[in-house]
C-alpha positions as CSV (number, residue, x, y, z in Angstrom):
1,M,-3.2,42.3,-62.3
2,M,-4.2,43.8,-59.0
3,I,-2.2,42.9,-55.9
4,N,-3.9,42.6,-52.5
5,V,-1.5,43.9,-49.8
6,M,-1.8,43.7,-46.0
7,I,0.4,45.6,-43.5
8,A,1.3,44.4,-40.0
9,E,3.0,47.2,-38.2
10,D,2.7,48.5,-34.6
11,E,4.6,51.7,-35.1
12,L,2.1,54.4,-36.3
13,M,4.6,56.5,-38.3
14,A,5.9,53.4,-40.1
15,L,2.4,52.2,-40.8
16,E,1.3,55.6,-42.2
17,E,4.4,55.8,-44.4
18,L,3.9,52.4,-45.9
19,I,0.2,53.1,-46.6
20,Y,1.2,56.4,-48.2
21,M,3.7,54.7,-50.5
22,L,1.5,51.8,-51.4
23,E,-1.4,54.0,-52.2
24,K,0.7,55.6,-54.9
25,E,1.0,52.2,-56.7
26,K,-1.8,51.8,-59.2
27,D,-2.0,48.0,-59.0
28,I,-2.2,47.8,-55.1
29,I,-5.4,47.1,-53.2
30,L,-4.8,47.7,-49.5
31,C,-6.5,45.4,-47.0
32,P,-7.1,46.4,-43.3
33,S,-3.8,46.7,-41.3
34,A,-2.8,44.8,-38.2
35,K,-0.9,46.1,-35.2
36,T,-0.1,42.8,-33.5
37,G,0.8,39.3,-34.7
38,E,-2.5,37.9,-33.3
39,E,-4.5,40.5,-35.2
40,L,-2.5,39.7,-38.3
41,L,-3.4,36.0,-38.2
42,E,-7.1,36.9,-37.8
43,L,-7.2,39.4,-40.6
44,Y,-5.0,37.2,-42.9
45,F,-7.4,34.3,-43.0
46,E,-10.3,36.7,-43.6
47,Y,-8.8,38.6,-46.6
48,K,-6.1,36.2,-47.9
49,P,-3.7,39.0,-49.3
50,D,-1.1,38.3,-52.0
51,V,1.6,40.1,-50.1
52,L,2.3,40.8,-46.4
53,F,4.5,43.7,-45.2
54,L,5.5,42.5,-41.7
55,D,7.2,44.2,-38.8
56,I,9.7,41.7,-37.5
57,E,9.2,43.0,-33.9
58,M,5.6,43.2,-32.8
59,P,4.0,42.7,-29.4
60,G,3.0,39.1,-28.7
61,I,3.6,37.0,-31.8
62,T,6.4,38.5,-33.8
63,G,6.2,39.0,-37.6
64,V,8.5,36.0,-38.2
65,E,6.4,33.7,-36.0
66,A,3.2,34.9,-37.6
67,A,4.7,34.2,-41.1
68,K,5.7,30.7,-40.0
69,Q,2.2,29.9,-38.8
70,I,0.7,31.2,-42.0
71,M,3.1,29.1,-44.1
72,K,2.2,25.9,-42.1
73,S,-1.5,26.5,-42.5
74,T,-1.7,27.0,-46.3
75,S,0.0,25.6,-49.5
76,D,-0.5,29.0,-51.2
77,A,1.4,31.3,-48.8
78,P,1.6,35.0,-49.6
79,L,4.8,36.9,-50.4
80,F,6.5,38.3,-47.3
81,V,8.3,41.6,-47.0
82,F,9.7,42.2,-43.6
83,T,10.3,45.6,-42.0
84,T,12.7,46.4,-39.2
85,A,14.7,49.2,-37.7
86,Y,17.8,46.9,-37.3
87,D,19.7,45.5,-40.2
88,A,20.8,42.5,-38.2
89,Y,17.2,41.3,-37.9
90,A,16.9,41.0,-41.7
91,I,18.6,37.6,-41.4
92,D,15.4,36.3,-39.8
93,A,13.4,37.4,-42.8
94,F,15.4,35.2,-45.2
95,E,15.1,32.1,-43.0
96,I,11.6,31.8,-44.4
97,E,12.5,32.9,-47.9
98,A,11.1,36.3,-47.7
99,T,10.8,38.3,-50.9
100,D,12.6,41.3,-49.4
101,Y,13.1,43.4,-46.3
102,L,12.9,47.1,-45.7
103,L,14.8,49.1,-43.1
104,K,13.1,51.9,-41.1
105,P,12.9,54.8,-41.9
106,F,11.9,53.6,-45.3
107,D,13.8,54.6,-48.4
108,H,11.6,55.2,-51.4
109,I,14.1,53.8,-53.8
110,R,14.4,50.5,-51.8
111,F,10.6,50.4,-51.6
112,H,10.2,50.5,-55.3
113,Q,12.9,47.9,-55.7
114,A,10.9,45.7,-53.4
115,M,7.7,46.3,-55.3
116,E,9.4,45.2,-58.6
117,R,10.5,42.0,-56.9
118,I,7.0,41.4,-55.7
119,R,5.5,41.9,-59.2
120,K,8.1,39.6,-60.7
121,R,7.5,36.9,-58.1
122,L,3.7,37.1,-58.5
123,S,4.0,36.9,-62.3
124,D,6.3,33.9,-62.0
125,K,4.0,32.3,-59.4
126,K,1.0,32.6,-61.7
127,G,3.0,31.2,-64.6
128,D,2.7,34.4,-66.6
129,N,5.9,35.7,-68.1
130,S,4.4,38.8,-69.4
131,P,4.9,42.1,-67.4
132,V,2.4,42.7,-64.7
133,K,0.2,45.6,-65.9
134,T,-0.3,48.3,-63.4
135,D,-3.2,50.1,-65.0
136,S,-5.8,47.3,-65.0
137,V,-8.4,47.8,-62.3
138,T,-11.0,45.5,-60.8
139,S,-13.7,46.2,-58.3
140,S,-12.1,46.2,-54.8
141,K,-12.2,47.6,-51.4
142,L,-11.0,51.1,-50.7
143,L,-9.2,52.2,-47.6
144,I,-10.4,55.7,-46.6
145,D,-8.6,57.8,-43.9
146,D,-11.2,59.9,-42.1
147,G,-8.6,61.4,-39.8
148,E,-9.3,59.1,-36.9
149,K,-9.5,55.7,-38.4
150,M,-9.1,53.8,-41.7
151,I,-12.5,52.9,-43.2
152,V,-12.9,50.0,-45.6
153,L,-15.3,50.9,-48.3
154,S,-16.6,49.2,-51.4
155,P,-16.5,51.4,-54.5
156,D,-20.0,50.2,-55.4
157,S,-21.4,51.7,-52.2
158,I,-20.3,55.2,-53.2
159,Y,-22.9,57.4,-54.9
160,Y,-20.9,60.6,-55.3
161,A,-18.1,62.7,-53.8
162,V,-17.8,66.4,-53.4
163,P,-15.3,68.8,-51.7
164,S,-16.7,70.7,-48.7
165,Q,-14.8,73.1,-46.4
166,R,-11.3,71.6,-47.1
167,M,-12.6,68.1,-46.7
168,L,-13.9,65.6,-49.2
169,E,-17.4,64.2,-48.6
170,I,-17.9,60.7,-49.8
171,H,-21.6,60.0,-49.9
172,T,-22.9,56.4,-49.7
173,E,-26.5,55.2,-49.3
174,N,-26.5,55.7,-45.5
175,D,-23.4,57.6,-44.6
176,V,-21.2,60.6,-45.4
177,I,-17.6,59.9,-44.9
178,E,-15.2,62.8,-44.6
179,S,-11.6,62.5,-45.7
180,K,-8.6,64.8,-46.2
181,M,-7.8,63.3,-49.6
182,T,-8.6,65.4,-52.6
183,L,-11.3,64.7,-55.2
184,Q,-8.5,64.1,-57.7
185,E,-6.9,61.5,-55.4
186,L,-10.1,59.6,-55.0
187,E,-10.7,59.7,-58.8
188,K,-7.3,58.1,-59.3
189,K,-8.1,55.4,-56.8
190,L,-11.3,54.6,-58.7
191,E,-9.8,54.8,-62.2
192,G,-11.2,52.2,-64.5
193,L,-14.4,51.8,-62.5
194,S,-17.8,53.3,-63.2
195,F,-17.0,56.8,-61.9
196,F,-17.2,60.1,-63.9
197,R,-16.4,63.8,-63.2
198,T,-19.7,65.4,-64.2
199,H,-18.4,68.7,-62.9
200,R,-15.0,70.0,-61.5
201,S,-16.4,69.5,-58.0
202,Y,-18.4,66.2,-58.4
203,L,-17.3,62.6,-58.9
204,V,-20.4,60.4,-59.6
205,N,-21.0,56.6,-59.7
206,L,-22.7,56.1,-63.0
207,N,-24.4,52.9,-61.7
208,H,-26.4,55.0,-59.3
209,I,-27.8,57.5,-61.8
210,L,-31.6,57.5,-62.0
211,E,-32.1,60.1,-64.8
212,I,-30.4,62.9,-66.7
213,T,-32.4,66.0,-67.5
214,P,-31.7,69.2,-69.5
215,W,-31.1,72.3,-67.3
216,F,-30.2,75.5,-69.1
217,N,-27.6,76.9,-71.5
218,G,-26.5,73.4,-72.6
219,A,-25.9,72.0,-69.1
220,Y,-27.7,69.1,-67.6
221,N,-28.6,67.7,-64.2
222,I,-28.2,64.2,-62.9
223,T,-30.6,62.7,-60.4
224,L,-29.3,59.8,-58.3
225,K,-31.2,56.8,-57.0
226,N,-30.5,57.5,-53.3
227,K,-33.2,58.3,-50.8
228,E,-32.7,62.0,-51.2
229,R,-32.8,61.8,-55.0
230,T,-29.7,64.1,-55.0
231,T,-29.3,66.4,-58.0
232,I,-25.8,66.9,-59.4
233,P,-24.8,69.3,-62.2
234,V,-23.3,68.2,-65.4
235,S,-21.1,70.9,-67.0
236,R,-21.4,71.7,-70.7
237,S,-17.8,70.4,-71.1
238,A,-18.6,67.1,-69.5
239,R,-21.9,66.6,-71.3
240,K,-20.6,64.9,-74.4
241,A,-18.3,62.5,-72.6
242,L,-21.1,61.5,-70.2
243,F,-23.5,60.5,-72.9
244,E,-20.7,58.6,-74.7
245,K,-20.3,56.6,-71.5
246,F,-23.8,55.4,-71.8
247,S,-23.6,54.7,-75.6
248,N,-20.6,52.3,-75.2
């Protein structure tokens, strides 16, 4: 089961740390983040996440106030995990039966304890007593950091990715998005979807392949369906596994 998570946090360092930790969890899908209570309310009703990590103290509407408004507006409220720099404020979190709270700066052990509570609560909520599997993946949105902003990207829109001058180029139909993540990190995010490493430097969306043609010395080339009809190499070591993908 995949878990949709939204963060509401106005402190940049705390936001980046939460994103970093959540991205390492295989069953987490990150929704766009909010920096104010007002922005949170707008994004929540658009994305309807399963879990909200809320800063108790935010400008304007506080995290607790935003949580109360959400609870009043729906019979299927998300799970709340409050974040705060002050232990005393954690009492506010439990007034609305929050799943957990985390103190800043975040402790990784406490974070993982909170995640286990979240998984158990969601499993109980869905009436499923079996453990929540963390390796099942469904098509979802990706959150890509291009160094200036977080870009929400659909995996289906990706044609291929390739490292270039210490950056990773993610090619879609109309754009090339650069990110500081590695090809291996992107591959992990897309695990279980229709992506394949045709070469040590290329990750390709199999759904966008137009044709596969022999090249030389046992290697092949892939031609993509994009406007440029991009040609991508298939190494000899990857050839067999690639054809097995299409025979399944």
